[in-house]
C-alpha positions in Angstrom: 22.0 -18.7 -0.6 24.0 -14.6 0.7 19.9 -13.8 1.4 19.1 -16.3 3.3 22.0 -16.5 5.6 21.5 -12.1 5.5 17.7 -13.2 6.9 19.6 -15.3 8.8 17.4 -18.2 8.0 19.6 -20.8 7.6 18.9 -22.6 4.2 20.9 -22.9 0.6 19.5 -22.9 -2.2 18.6 -26.2 -3.1 16.9 -26.8 0.2 20.0 -27.8 2.6 20.4 -26.6 5.8 23.5 -24.8 6.1 26.6 -25.1 9.0 24.5 -23.3 12.9 26.4 -20.1 12.7 29.3 -20.2 16.1 27.2 -18.2 18.4 28.8 -15.1 19.7 30.8 -14.9 23.6 29.1 -11.1 24.2 26.4 -9.2 23.9 28.2 -6.9 22.2 29.0 -9.9 19.6 25.3 -10.0 18.7 24.4 -6.7 18.8 26.5 -5.8 16.3 25.9 -9.1 14.6 22.6 -7.9 13.8 23.0 -4.4 13.1 25.4 -5.9 10.2 21.9 -8.5 9.5 20.3 -5.4 9.5 22.0 -3.7 7.3 21.9 -6.2 5.0 18.5 -6.6 4.6 18.1 -3.3 4.2 20.5 -3.1 1.7 18.6 -5.8 -0.4 15.6 -3.7 0.4 16.9 -1.2 -2.0 18.5 -3.3 -4.5 15.7 -5.4 -5.3 13.0 -1.9 -4.7 16.0 -0.4 -7.5 15.5 -3.1 -9.8 11.6 -2.7 -9.7 11.4 0.3 -10.1 13.4 -0.3 -13.2 11.3 -3.2 -14.6 8.4 -1.1 -14.6 8.0 1.8 -17.5 5.8 4.4 -17.9 2.4 3.3 -19.3 0.3 5.8 -20.9 -1.7 4.9 -23.8 -3.8 6.8 -24.1 -1.1 9.8 -23.5 -2.0 10.7 -20.4 -0.8 10.2 -16.3 -3.8 7.7 -15.7 -5.0 9.8 -12.8 -8.9 12.2 -13.7 -8.6 15.7 -12.9 -9.9 17.1 -9.7 -12.6 17.9 -9.4 -13.7 22.4 -9.1 -13.1 22.6 -5.3 -11.2 19.5 -4.2 -8.6 18.5 -5.6 -6.8 15.0 -4.8 -3.2 16.0 -4.9 -3.8 18.0 -1.8 -4.1 14.8 -0.4 -0.7 13.4 -1.2 2.6 13.3 0.7 4.7 16.0 -1.4 6.9 13.6 -2.3 4.0 11.3 -4.0 3.7 11.9 -7.8 1.4 10.2 -9.2 3.7 10.0 -12.4 5.9 7.5 -11.1 4.4 5.5 -8.7 6.0 2.4 -9.0 2.8 0.2 -6.5 0.3 1.9 -9.5 2.6 0.8 -11.7 3.1 -2.6 -10.8 -1.2 -3.0 -10.2 -1.5 -1.8 -14.3 0.9 -4.3 -15.6 -1.4 -7.6 -13.8 -4.8 -5.5 -13.8 -4.9 -3.7 -17.3 -7.1 -1.0 -16.5 -7.2 -0.8 -13.8 -8.5 2.6 -12.3 -5.5 4.5 -9.5 -6.4 6.0 -6.0 -7.0 9.5 -7.5 -9.5 8.9 -10.5 -12.2 6.5 -8.2 -11.4 8.9 -5.4 -13.2 11.8 -7.9 -15.9 8.8 -8.3 -16.8 8.4 -4.8 -16.7 11.9 -4.6 -19.0 12.3 -7.5 -21.3 10.4 -6.4 -22.0 11.2 -3.3 -21.7 14.7 -3.7 -25.7 14.6 -4.7 -26.6 13.5 -0.9 -24.7 16.1 0.9 -22.6 14.0 2.3 -19.0 16.0 3.4 -16.2 15.9 5.8 -18.5 17.8 8.3 -21.1 14.6 8.5 -18.5 11.5 7.2 -17.3 8.9 9.1 -15.5 7.6 6.2 -16.1 3.9 6.9 -14.4 0.4 4.7 -14.2 -2.8 4.8 -10.2 -3.1 3.3 -7.7 -5.0 4.5 -5.7 -3.4 6.0 -1.9 -5.4 4.7 0.9 -2.4 3.8 0.2 -1.9 0.1 -3.6 -0.7 0.8 -1.8 1.9 2.9 0.4 3.3 0.5 0.1 7.6 -0.4 -2.5 7.2 -3.5 -4.5 3.9 -2.4 -8.0 4.8 -1.9 -8.7 4.2 1.5 -5.6 6.5 2.2 -7.0 8.8 0.2 -10.6 8.5 2.1 -9.1 8.8 5.1 -6.9 11.7 4.7 -9.7 13.8 2.5 -12.0 13.3 5.6 -9.5 14.7 7.7 -7.3 11.0 8.8 -11.0 9.7 10.7 -12.5 6.3 9.5 -13.6 3.5 10.3 -12.1 0.5 9.3 -13.8 -2.8 10.0 -12.1 -5.4 7.4 -14.5 -9.4 6.6 -13.0 -12.7 6.7 -9.3 -13.6 6.1 -8.5 -9.8 4.8 -11.7 -10.7 1.7 -13.6 -7.1 2.1 -17.5 -8.0 3.6 -19.6 -8.4 0.0 -22.4 -8.4 -1.2 -26.4 -7.4 0.6 -25.1 -8.8 4.2 -21.9 -8.1 3.8 -22.0 -4.0 3.5 -25.4 -4.9 6.0 -23.7 -6.2 8.7 -21.0 -3.4 7.8 -23.4 -0.5 8.3 -24.2 -1.5 11.7 -20.5 -1.2 13.2 -20.0 1.4 11.9 -21.0 4.3 15.8 
């Protein structure tokens, strides 16, 4: 009930409608209420983050951090913000809890770099194109699309799929590749 009321949803637990809130009489009162809602929403988000952080313990069955060693002459860590540390990455832990065996973005990126190296693809001669849904979860500092965009100098050609689903199969990749500049 507090959550719904703080966000102005007007519903109480069980789906019953809350009594309508009185409208303020002045613009100053309205601004104060909006600020109060923003503060309440911010505190709620901070509490949820603290709860999530406490729920996830470091999962290292193999004893490692789950991040592959960087290739010679290339380090994924240079691309990550200074405040980002894969060992405490909450998104990675959430993904691992739901999809055991999923690879972290830095590991995938190292594999991609090894795979394209024989074809001579470099930062200078490549525009990174991707077909990953642009939801905020895919904009996390350790996500593969964020890492590759930063590696290629911030240049990318994003082309999402239908309903956020990436293009797949020969037909999907042909359509995607014909739209990359």
